[in-house]
C-alpha positions as CSV (number, residue, x, y, z in Angstrom):
1,M,99.9,100.8,73.7
2,F,98.8,97.2,73.9
3,Q,101.5,96.1,71.5
4,D,104.2,97.6,73.7
5,T,106.1,95.4,76.1
6,L,106.9,95.4,79.8
7,I,109.4,93.4,81.8
8,A,107.9,91.2,84.5
9,S,109.0,88.7,87.0
10,E,107.4,85.3,86.5
11,K,106.5,85.5,90.2
12,A,104.2,88.4,89.6
13,W,101.6,86.2,88.0
14,S,101.0,84.2,91.2
15,A,101.8,86.9,93.8
16,E,98.8,88.4,95.7
17,R,100.6,91.8,96.0
18,V,102.6,93.2,93.1
19,Y,104.1,96.5,92.2
20,L,104.7,98.3,88.9
21,E,107.4,100.9,88.3
22,R,107.6,103.1,85.2
23,T,111.1,104.0,84.2
24,D,112.6,106.3,81.6
25,H,113.4,103.4,79.3
26,R,110.5,103.9,76.9
27,Q,111.6,103.2,73.4
28,D,111.2,100.8,70.5
29,G,107.9,99.4,71.7
30,R,109.0,99.1,75.3
31,S,106.6,100.7,77.7
32,G,109.1,101.4,80.5
33,W,107.1,99.3,83.0
34,Y,108.4,96.7,85.3
35,L,106.0,94.3,87.1
36,G,107.2,92.3,90.1
37,P,106.0,90.8,93.4
38,A,105.7,93.3,96.3
39,E,107.5,90.9,98.6
40,G,110.6,88.8,98.2
41,Q,113.6,88.8,95.9
42,V,113.6,88.5,92.1
43,E,116.4,86.8,90.3
44,Q,117.5,88.0,86.8
45,E,116.6,84.6,85.4
46,E,113.0,85.1,86.3
47,L,112.5,88.2,84.2
48,R,110.6,88.0,80.9
49,L,109.4,90.4,78.3
50,Y,105.6,90.4,77.8
51,Y,103.2,92.3,75.6
52,I,100.8,94.6,77.4
53,F,97.9,92.8,75.7
54,Q,98.9,89.6,77.5
55,L,97.9,91.3,80.8
56,F,94.2,91.0,79.9
57,N,94.5,87.3,80.8
58,L,97.5,87.2,83.2
59,R,96.9,90.2,85.5
60,P,94.0,92.4,84.4
61,G,94.0,94.7,87.4
62,V,97.4,96.1,86.2
63,L,95.7,97.7,83.3
64,K,94.2,100.4,85.6
65,V,97.6,102.1,86.1
66,L,99.4,101.8,82.8
67,A,98.7,105.4,81.8
68,L,100.7,106.7,84.7
69,P,103.8,108.8,83.8
70,K,107.5,107.7,84.3
71,G,108.6,107.7,87.9
72,C,105.4,106.4,89.3
73,V,105.1,103.2,91.4
74,A,101.8,101.4,91.8
75,V,101.1,98.7,94.3
76,L,98.2,96.3,93.8
77,D,96.6,93.8,96.1
78,G,95.0,91.3,93.8
79,D,93.4,93.4,91.1
80,E,92.8,96.4,93.4
81,V,95.1,99.4,93.4
82,E,96.4,99.8,96.9
83,A,98.7,102.8,96.3
84,V,100.3,105.0,93.6
85,L,103.4,106.8,94.6
86,D,104.7,109.8,92.6
87,T,108.4,110.7,92.1
88,E,108.5,112.1,95.6
89,D,107.0,109.0,97.2
90,R,103.6,110.7,98.0
91,N,100.6,108.4,97.7
92,I,98.5,110.1,95.0
93,W,95.8,107.3,94.7
94,R,92.3,107.9,95.9
95,A,90.5,104.6,96.6
96,Q,87.0,104.4,95.2
97,I,84.4,104.1,97.9
């Protein structure tokens, strides 16, 4: 899993809130994950391919949701998961108290 790749916007590394979306494009070492800022536009030129293991240093909070199945969308505020939406847009995340 950690040698797989994901597509990410360069803006995701400095954004406070980000989202991850898992698509059906899992093949040849690609995880199917996209990581981007929760607010604002992303241009095609800003997209890069990263290895999952690079997230340990760049955005460690993201690692909490990488086992989710395709169709899920996760929103993080900093390193804390704010919401996880299933394929029917229902929030299935239960915050730890």
